[in-house]
C-alpha positions in Angstrom: 0.2 0.1 0.3 1.6 3.3 -1.3 0.8 6.5 1.5 -1.0 7.8 -1.6 -3.4 5.4 -1.7 -7.1 5.3 -0.9 -8.7 3.0 0.6 -12.1 1.7 -0.3 -14.0 0.4 2.6 -16.9 -2.3 1.0 -16.9 -5.7 -0.1 -16.1 -5.7 -3.4 -18.1 -7.7 -5.5 -17.0 -8.1 -9.2 -20.8 -8.9 -10.5 -21.5 -5.9 -8.9 -21.6 -2.7 -11.7 -21.1 -0.3 -9.2 -17.9 -1.7 -8.0 -16.5 -2.7 -11.3 -17.1 1.1 -12.5 -15.6 2.0 -9.1 -12.4 0.4 -10.1 -12.7 1.8 -13.3 -12.8 5.4 -12.5 -9.8 5.1 -10.1 -8.1 3.4 -12.6 -8.4 6.1 -15.3 -7.3 8.9 -12.8 -4.0 6.6 -12.0 -5.5 7.0 -8.8 -4.0 3.9 -6.3 -6.3 2.1 -4.4 -7.3 -1.2 -2.3 -10.4 -2.2 -1.5 -10.8 -3.3 2.3 -13.5 -5.2 3.4 -15.9 -4.1 5.9 -15.5 -7.2 8.3 -11.8 -6.2 8.5 -12.3 -3.3 10.2 -14.1 -2.7 13.0 -12.2 -3.9 16.1 -8.6 -2.1 15.3 -9.3 0.4 12.7 -6.3 2.5 13.1 -4.3 -1.3 12.3 -5.7 -1.8 8.9 -6.5 2.1 8.0 -3.7 3.7 9.1 -1.1 4.4 6.1 -4.0 5.7 3.8 -4.0 9.4 1.9 -7.6 8.9 2.4 -10.9 6.5 2.8 -14.3 6.0 0.3 -16.9 4.6 1.9 -17.9 2.1 -1.1 -21.2 2.3 -2.8 -23.7 -0.5 -3.3 -24.2 -2.1 0.1 -25.4 -3.6 1.9 -22.2 -4.2 3.8 -21.1 -7.6 5.6 -20.1 -5.5 8.9 -22.0 -2.0 9.5 -19.8 -2.0 12.3 -17.0 -1.9 10.4 -17.9 0.9 7.6 -19.0 2.8 10.8 -15.7 2.3 12.5 -13.8 3.6 9.1 -16.2 6.7 8.9 -15.6 7.1 12.8 -11.9 6.7 12.5 -11.8 9.3 9.4 -13.4 12.3 11.2 -11.3 12.0 14.6 -8.1 12.0 12.5 -9.1 14.5 10.0 -8.4 11.9 7.4 -9.8 13.0 4.2 -13.3 10.7 3.7 -15.7 9.8 0.6 -19.0 8.6 1.6 -21.3 7.3 -1.2 
């Protein structure tokens, strides 16, 4: 993970058009990104999200862990990490 990468917090599903279009849009911008599953976040969000330049709460829920999505939002807000929610 690069320090300039964006974490997309969500549960990637290759059959979901919104997820595929998200990847395509970010790739066209040449933005480095990584999908972070919501169930990998809730207990220690700082351990999982540290080092990303920003967070994007992925479109097209439901999430496997709503607690994970909310923990990521809380992490960003409390630390001044740029956050986009869709």
